[in-house]
N, C-alpha and C positions, 0 to 999 in steps of 0.2 A: 505493497498500500504505499503510493505517495505521499510526502506530503506535505502539505500547499493550507497556506492563511487560513484557511475556510474549512479542512479539515483538522486545524488545527485546535479555533474555536470555537467546532462539534465539538471533542471531544472536551475539552475543559468546557463543556456545557451542561456535557453529561456529569464530569467531575461533579460542581457546584449544585447540581440537580434539588431543589432542598434545602438549599444550606440558606438560612436568611441572613443578606448583608449585614445588617443594624446589628442584627447578636451579635454575628461570628465576628462584626470588627471589635465591639466591645472587648469579646472575649479574649480576641488575640491581644487586645494592647495589656488587657490583666496579665496575661502571660510574659507580655513583654515585658512588665516592669517585675515580676515576679524569676526570670530570667537573669534579668538586672543583678534584683538584692542578694537573688541565690551565690550568681557568681560574687559579690565583693564578700556575702554574708559564710561563701566555705574555698576564700582565698589559701587556706592550707591545706586542702584537698579538692580537686579541681575535678576529680570524678568524679565526683556530688556533683559537680552541674553536669559533664558530658551523659551521664546517668536518665537525668531532669529529660534534657536532649529526644533522649530517646523514648522516656514519659509520654511526654509532652504529643508527640509522633506515636506510639500505641494509641494514645486520649484519644488525638486529631481523627485517627483511625476509627474508633466508636462510635464516634460523634456521628460522626459520616451513613456509617451502620444504621445507629439509632433515629438516624434524619432519614430515609426510605424506607423504615420500617410504618403506615400507616394508622393510625390509631385505634383502630377497629383490632386489630390483628394483637396488639397488641392488650387488645382487654382480653383477647383469648388467650396470651400467656398469661394472665395478671395472679391467676389458684393454683397454675403450678411454680408458676416463682418462687412465690411465695410458699407453697410446704415445703419446697427446695430452698427454700433460705433457712426456714426453721427448723432441718430436718438436717443441715447442715451446724447452724446456731447448739442444739442438745450433742450431736457428735465430735465439737470442740469442747465442749461440759466433761461429754466424757474420754477423748480422746488425747485432744490439743496440745500442743506447746506450749509451756509456761518457761512467759520471760519478762525478766523486773517483776515478778511475782501476778505476773496479766496470763490468762488460756487466751488467749482470744485467735490464735494459733491453725490451723487444721494445717496438716499432710494429704495428696492425692497424685500419692508415689509421686509427678516428674514437675511436681510446682506445689505452693505453699499458699494456701487465699485466705484471704479473711473476711467470714462470711458478712458479718457487722454491718460493712460496707456494702455489701450487696441489698441491703435491708434501708438503708437509705431511697433506691427506687424501689424494690418491691413491696413495702410496704404498704407506698403510695398508691400504686399501680396497685393493688386487688380493696383499700379500702373505697377508691374510684370506681373502679370496678366493683362495689360490691351495695354501694349507691346509686350510682346512677341501672343495675338492675333493677333493686325496690323504691327508682326516684317516683313511679305514679302513686305514690303509698307507704310514704317512711313516718316509722310510731317509735318512740320515743326508746321502743323496746331494738328498734334498729341500732340504731342510736348506740346502746346499752354494749349491743350486738359489735362494733365500729367501733369500739375500746378495750373488749377482747380479748380481739383481735392484734390492737395496737400494743395491748401490756403483754401478751407473750413474747416477741420478741425483744422488747424491753425490758422483762425482764431476765432473760435470758443475758441478753449482751451487759449490763447493769453488772451482772452478777459475776463475771469474766475476769477482773473487772471493767470495767470502759464504761466509765462515768459518761463522756463525755460521746462518746456514736452514739448510747442511750437516749443522752437528750435531744441528740442531733434527729436519730427514731421517733423519736417522741413528737417533737416541734412538728417537725415533716406532715408524722399519722395526726396531728393533734389538728390541721391545717385544713386536711380534707375536711374530717368532724365539723371546723367549723363552717367551712363554704359549703355543706352542705345540709345549713341552719338548722342544726342545733339550737335552743331559744339562751335568747338568756339568766332564763330561771333559771337552768342547771347547772349553764356556767356556773354561771352564782351559786349554788348548793356545790358544785363540783369544788371551788373558790373553795368557798369555808372546806370541805372536807379536806384539802388538799396544808388548811393552817391546821387544823385540828393534827395531824395525822403528824408534824411539825417534828417535835418530842416523841415520837414513838419512832419516825425511820433514824434519827441523830441515831440511837445506841444498833442503828443495825448499818451506819455506813462506819469503811472499815479507817485504823488509826490515823495513813493517812492525809483521807477526803475529811475527816475534824483538823483533821492539823488546818487542811486547807485554808476551810470556811473560816477559823480562826484567824489563820492565818492574815488573811482580807482583813481583816478590821479594824490589824495594827499588827504589818507588817516584820515594825522593825522588836518585835519581841523575841524572834528568830530570826536576826539577820546574818546570817551563814550555813542556814540550814534552811528551814519549808520558805522564811522566807524572806530568803535572795531572789530568788525570778525576782516576784512582784521589784525590790528593790532593783535592782537595775534595769529590770525590763525601761522603770519608769524612771527614773536619772536617764538611761537615751534618747529615751521620745522627749524630755523636755530638751535636753543639750542639746537637740536639731533646733532650740531659734524655729525662724521665722526659715531662712530660706534651705538648713539646712547644713552643714561640715562640707557635700560636697560625696557626689559616687569616690567610692576603694577608701573617705577621708574618714570612717564610722571606728572609734576610738573604744565605746562600748564592745564593738563586735570583734575587729582585727585583736582588741590585748586578749581578746573573749573569758571579758566579762556579763559578755550575755551567756547561760545558756542555752541549748535551744534554741538557736540563733535559724536555723537553719529549714524550722517546722514548726513550733507553733509561735513562738520566738522573734520569726522574721517579720513581722509588724514594730517591732521596737528597733533594727536596722533597720529599718526603710524611711521611719520618722527620724532617726540622727542623718541619718545620709539626705537628707529629700527637706525634713521640715516641716512645719504646715501647708506648704504650699501643696508642697508634694502629697502631703495625706490629705487636703480639698479633693488635689483630682482623684487620687485613687478615691474616697468621695463620691465621688463623681461620676466615676463608671460605675460603681457598685449601684450607684441610685437610678443609673441611665439601663443596667443592667433588671434593676424588680421594673424600671418600670417596663420595657419593652420587654418582658415576661407576663406581667399582668396585662399588658394589650393585648397580646397574645391571649392569654385565657380569657380575657374579657369578649370577644373574638372569633372563638373556640366553637364548633360546628355541635358536637355533641354533650353532653352532661360531662360524659366518661372525661374529654378533655381537656373541659376547663377546668373539672377538680384539679385532675392529675396537674396539669400546667400554674394552676393558683397554686399550689404548694410543693412544686418544684421551686416557683419562682424563691419563696417566701425560704427557703431553706436556706438560698445564699446570700436572705437576707440573715436567718442566724447564727451560719456562717462566719459570717464578718463581725453582725455585731457582735455577739459569742467573742472573738477572737480579739478585738480591738478592746474591749469591754478585760479582759484577764490583761494584756497586757498593761495598757491605763492602770490597774489596781483595783477598780473601780466591782468585778465579778471573781469565781474563784480558778485559781489555773484547774480546767477542764480536761485539754489537749486535745484542742478542738481546734484546726487549721485553715489562716490563713484561706478563702476560696481562690487560686491562680496561681497562688504567694508562693506559698507551704510548699516545701519538696514533697513527692512521695509518688509512689508507685499508682499504687489500688487508693486512693482519695481525687490522685487528678484521671481516672480513669473514672471515676462514678464522678466527678464537678462534671465533666466534659457530659459521658452521658446524661445525662437529665439534662445539658444543651439540645444535645441531635432528640432529644424527643418533646423539647418546647417546639426547632424551630419543624417537629414530623406533626402536631400539631397545627400552626401555624401552614404548612401546607398545604395543610387537609383540611382546614378550612370554612373551604368551598361544599366539603360531602356531607350530605347529611343521611346519617343512616336511617337507614329503614328496618 
């Protein structure tokens, strides 16, 4: 086959079919910021930066595949994906690898997987399919059953323990239930029950989890231990000033004061080097991402697509809010990465797949399911 300008344009058109331009531009901008910050944060381990480039290539391929799958097909696979995820979480509890006191990984012969990441997509798929199926006559018991479907994976993930991922899975599932139309009286009752359960749940937390919460109130009580992360990250954020110290010139990161500077605390590295101006740009990009996602949800063709798109969009909001709040010292340290910026192959793939699903919903917004 002879390559001509026409054939090249057609090939590019086929490759980009289904990709939403504005959403893709926002995601690529965030990923570019992430790669630049990771390059600085990993100055002593350049292999990590090269690995993230490979992670990006794999994640982008996953985004493209997800964008090609129609929402009707996604709905058919919602229940199998959810059941498979639950089975893998049970397998992790029974046979998973223990790393740093947490049992989160499962060996499947030729690869090692973290099933909890899968549930960030499987749970909203399942709940959106469930509410779509009973859309005509939703009753209180339907919402109660949806709460049970959400509680099962959240409890299994929290037991690992992985409080950060459990929080994200709970949040994305709750968003589906909220947009499905649960009443405010029910929400108020649940909020009251949650407040009443604080004392009993406190006793169920691990020692390090209780210490994180206490440290949030007063990091200086253990400045070289539990409070070290918060103290050093807030110093880095504040020292960036208005314009930052410049790319590759962050002293807190390069002198290794910031722990986990390539993953959970990469926002501290970014803030120190790019300052308030850089943070405003980053917040603007996240706002554009959320706005575009909610616009896609509002124009979705079916109830399933609308619930799925809205919940996935607010998942990105939760990611960013919790991570930035954690680094700034206003939320406990729970191990939530900054979306599209933090290092990590599994989490990056999950985030890109979510974007691909949003693009699928947007691509098929004119197809009304019969």
